[in-house]
C-alpha positions in Angstrom: 13.4 1.5 -26.7 15.9 3.3 -24.4 16.1 7.1 -23.9 19.4 8.7 -22.9 19.3 12.1 -21.1 21.9 14.3 -19.4 21.2 15.0 -15.7 20.4 18.7 -16.6 18.0 17.8 -19.4 16.2 15.3 -17.2 15.5 17.7 -14.4 14.6 20.5 -16.7 11.6 18.4 -17.7 10.4 18.4 -14.1 10.6 22.1 -13.4 7.3 23.1 -15.0 5.4 20.4 -13.0 6.5 21.7 -9.5 3.9 22.3 -6.8 5.1 23.8 -3.5 3.2 22.9 -0.3 2.6 25.6 2.2 4.0 25.5 5.8 6.8 23.0 4.9 9.7 23.0 2.5 8.1 20.4 0.2 7.8 20.4 -3.6 5.9 17.8 -5.5 6.9 17.2 -9.2 4.5 15.3 -11.5 6.4 13.0 -13.7 6.8 14.5 -17.2 4.2 13.0 -19.5 6.8 12.4 -22.2 8.8 10.1 -19.9 6.1 8.3 -17.8 3.6 8.8 -15.1 3.9 9.3 -11.3 5.4 11.8 -9.0 8.5 12.8 -7.1 8.3 14.7 -3.7 11.3 16.6 -2.4 11.2 17.6 1.3 14.0 19.8 2.8 14.0 18.8 6.4 16.8 21.2 7.3 19.9 22.7 5.7 21.9 19.7 4.4 19.1 17.1 4.9 16.7 16.2 2.1 14.1 13.4 1.8 12.7 12.4 -1.6 9.7 10.0 -2.1 9.3 8.9 -5.7 6.7 6.6 -7.4 6.5 6.3 -11.1 6.5 4.1 -14.2 8.4 4.9 -17.4 7.2 4.7 -21.0 10.7 3.6 -22.1 13.9 2.6 -20.3 15.9 5.7 -19.3 19.7 6.1 -19.0 20.9 9.3 -17.2 24.4 10.6 -18.1 25.8 11.8 -14.7 29.0 13.8 -14.7 31.8 13.4 -12.1 30.6 15.3 -9.1 30.9 15.8 -5.3 28.6 13.4 -3.6 26.9 13.7 -0.2 26.0 10.7 2.0 23.0 9.1 0.4 20.8 6.1 1.0 17.8 4.6 -0.9 15.2 2.1 0.0 13.5 0.5 -3.0 10.0 -0.8 -2.3 9.2 -1.8 -5.9 11.1 -2.3 -9.1 14.8 -2.7 -10.2 17.4 -0.1 -11.0 20.9 -0.4 -12.3 24.0 1.8 -12.1 27.0 0.4 -13.9 27.6 -3.0 -12.3 25.5 -2.3 -9.2 21.9 -3.6 -9.2 19.2 -2.4 -6.8 16.0 -4.4 -6.4 12.9 -4.2 -4.2 13.4 -5.1 -0.6 16.9 -3.9 -0.5 18.8 -0.6 0.3 21.8 1.1 -1.1 24.1 3.4 0.9 26.7 5.7 -0.6 29.4 7.5 1.4 30.3 11.1 0.7 33.2 11.7 -1.7 33.6 11.9 -5.4 31.1 10.2 -7.7 32.6 9.2 -11.1 30.9 9.6 -14.4 28.0 7.1 -14.3 25.0 6.0 -16.4 22.3 4.8 -14.0 19.4 3.1 -15.7 15.7 2.7 -14.8 13.4 0.2 -16.6 10.0 0.7 -18.1 8.8 -2.8 -17.3 8.1 -2.1 -13.7 6.8 0.5 -11.2 9.5 2.2 -9.3 8.7 3.2 -5.7 11.5 4.4 -3.5 12.6 6.8 -0.7 15.9 8.5 -1.0 17.8 10.7 1.5 20.8 13.1 1.0 22.9 14.2 4.0 25.7 16.7 3.8 28.8 15.3 5.5 29.3 18.3 7.8 25.7 17.9 9.2 26.3 14.2 9.7 29.6 14.6 11.5 28.0 17.0 14.0 26.5 14.0 15.7 29.9 12.3 16.3 32.5 13.2 18.9 34.8 10.3 20.0 38.0 9.5 18.1 36.9 5.9 17.5 33.6 6.9 15.9 35.4 9.5 13.8 37.8 7.0 12.5 35.0 4.6 11.5 33.2 7.4 9.7 36.4 8.5 7.9 37.0 5.0 6.6 33.4 4.2 5.6 31.2 7.2 5.2 33.3 10.4 5.0 35.5 10.2 1.9 36.1 13.9 1.1 38.1 14.0 -2.2 38.2 10.2 -2.6 35.9 8.0 -4.7 32.7 7.3 -2.7 32.0 3.9 -1.1 28.9 1.8 -2.0 27.2 -0.6 0.3 23.9 -2.6 -0.1 21.9 -5.0 1.9 18.5 -6.5 2.5 16.0 -4.2 4.2 15.4 -5.4 7.8 12.1 -5.4 9.6 13.1 -2.4 11.7 14.0 -0.5 8.5 10.7 -1.5 6.8 8.8 -0.2 9.8 10.6 3.2 9.7 10.1 3.5 5.9 6.4 2.8 6.2 6.1 5.3 9.0 7.6 7.9 6.7 5.2 7.0 3.9 2.2 7.1 6.3 3.2 10.2 8.3 0.0 11.4 10.1 1.2 14.9 10.8 1.2 18.3 9.1 3.4 21.5 9.1 6.2 21.7 11.6 5.2 18.5 13.4 5.4 16.6 10.1 8.9 18.0 9.5 10.1 17.0 13.0 8.6 13.5 12.6 10.1 12.9 9.2 13.5 14.1 10.3 13.5 11.7 13.3 12.7 8.8 11.0 15.4 9.7 8.5 18.0 9.7 11.3 16.5 6.4 12.7 17.1 4.8 9.3 20.6 6.2 9.2 21.3 4.6 12.6 19.9 1.2 11.4 22.1 1.4 8.3 25.2 2.1 10.4 24.3 -0.9 12.6 24.0 -3.0 9.5 27.4 -1.9 8.3 28.9 -3.6 11.3 27.5 -7.0 10.3 29.1 -9.4 7.8 28.3 -8.3 4.2 25.7 -10.2 2.3 26.8 -12.7 -0.3 26.6 -11.4 -3.9 23.3 -12.1 -5.6 22.6 -13.1 -9.2 21.0 -10.2 -11.2 17.8 -11.1 -13.1 17.7 -10.8 -16.8 15.3 -8.3 -18.3 13.2 -11.1 -19.8 13.1 -12.8 -16.4 11.8 -9.6 -14.8 9.0 -9.4 -17.4 8.1 -13.0 -16.6 8.0 -12.2 -12.9 5.5 -9.4 -13.5 3.4 -11.7 -15.7 3.4 -14.2 -12.8 2.1 -11.6 -10.5 -0.7 -10.7 -12.9 -1.7 -14.4 -13.1 -1.5 -14.8 -9.4 -3.8 -11.9 -8.7 -6.4 -13.0 -11.3 -7.1 -16.2 -9.2 -7.3 -15.0 -5.6 -9.7 -17.8 -4.5 -7.9 -20.6 -6.2 -4.2 -19.7 -6.9 -1.9 -21.9 -8.9 0.8 -23.8 -7.1 4.3 -22.4 -7.3 5.4 -25.0 -9.8 2.3 -24.5 -12.0 2.8 -20.7 -11.9 6.5 -21.0 -12.8 5.6 -23.4 -15.7 2.9 -21.0 -17.0 5.4 -18.1 -17.2 8.3 -20.1 -18.6 10.6 -20.1 -15.5 11.8 -22.8 -13.1 10.4 -22.5 -9.6 13.8 -21.5 -8.1 14.1 -18.5 -10.4 10.5 -17.5 -9.8 11.0 -17.6 -6.0 14.3 -15.7 -6.1 13.0 -13.3 -8.7 9.8 -12.5 -6.8 11.8 -11.6 -3.7 14.1 -9.4 -5.7 11.4 -7.5 -7.6 8.7 -7.3 -4.9 10.6 -7.9 -1.7 8.3 -10.8 -0.7 7.6 -14.4 -1.4 5.1 -15.3 -4.0 2.4 -16.3 -1.5 3.5 -13.6 1.0 2.7 -11.1 -1.8 -0.7 -12.8 -2.5 -1.5 -12.8 1.2 -0.9 -9.1 1.6 -2.8 -8.3 -1.6 -5.9 -10.3 -0.4 -5.9 -8.4 2.8 -5.7 -5.0 1.1 -8.5 -6.0 -1.2 -10.6 -7.0 1.8 -9.9 -3.7 3.4 -11.1 -1.9 0.3 -14.3 -4.0 0.2 -15.0 -3.2 3.9 -14.8 0.5 3.0 -17.4 0.0 0.2 -19.8 -1.5 2.8 -21.6 -3.7 0.3 -20.7 -7.1 1.8 -20.5 -8.5 5.3 -17.3 -9.9 6.7 -17.9 -13.5 5.8 -18.7 -12.6 2.2 -15.6 -10.4 1.9 -13.4 -13.2 3.4 -14.6 -15.7 0.8 -14.4 -13.2 -2.1 -10.6 -12.7 -1.5 -9.8 -16.3 -1.0 -10.0 -16.9 2.7 -12.1 -20.1 3.4 -11.7 -19.8 7.2 -13.3 -16.7 8.6 -11.3 -16.9 11.9 -8.0 -17.1 10.1 -9.1 -14.1 8.0 -10.0 -12.1 11.1 -6.6 -12.9 12.7 -4.6 -12.1 9.6 -6.5 -8.8 9.1 -5.9 -7.8 12.7 -2.2 -8.6 12.4 -1.8 -6.4 9.4 -4.2 -3.5 10.2 -4.3 -3.6 14.0 -8.1 -4.0 14.2 -10.6 -6.8 13.6 -12.5 -6.6 10.2 -15.9 -6.3 12.0 -14.6 -3.4 14.1 -13.1 -1.8 11.0 -16.4 -2.1 9.2 -18.2 -0.5 12.3 -15.7 2.4 12.3 -16.4 3.1 8.6 -20.1 2.9 9.1 -20.0 5.4 11.9 -17.6 7.8 10.1 
């Protein structure tokens, strides 16, 4: 089932769920229960600069009817899920970047088969151009990012490691109040700089969009994968069990989750291990085995690489907390 809403009707549903945070221009909206579950946080970093962090899952597919409108510079990093706007597809592990200009009538669609997790930034053109001075730089911006009364440009690409790092730093911001606002703004501009750098590189080749049925099978594959942490199926066996060929499974897993099949499994095992360490019921060796690491030394090395501390030291820290 697909629900179609106007832009105004959609946002009216959010107004009653708003909670404003003190000391910073931040509003958290709970996702309307008739649409799904999750949240959307809007943070005004300064006049003309807004950061949004959204994480939600819909009950039904939703199509928004967007009118023709003036559009700021906007970028989105999608950490989970797939979204579609006309012929443009957005999938996990990729970014979209829109120039300022005129946005035509559009009908973006979000799907109920997956969790959507994204950060989004809006920048008014006049604030953005305040950072640029030389004629060469201005010409580049006019052609690519500042479109005034022309139709906006759209760019997309794969999220680089540097971009992933900045996105995670936004999501895990350790500060509060004014310090939080300053920190988040610095990361928003860092991401903009990385996007501009990426614009100068050759464009990525077009990718083949996944069919809705394939996306469902990808999520089913993930469920099967996580049910057998200590003895996972091979890629070919997993593909056969969900009714895909192994090439589609590999490509689809990267598109939907931004990682390889076994890269996703590896990270999930480590996150499960971290949670078990916090429960303090098992020792390090028992935890390593329970999440599928036969070699304790390899487990310790992988844990340290992901979390910056050895599992034994992590356990000690939690015991002394």
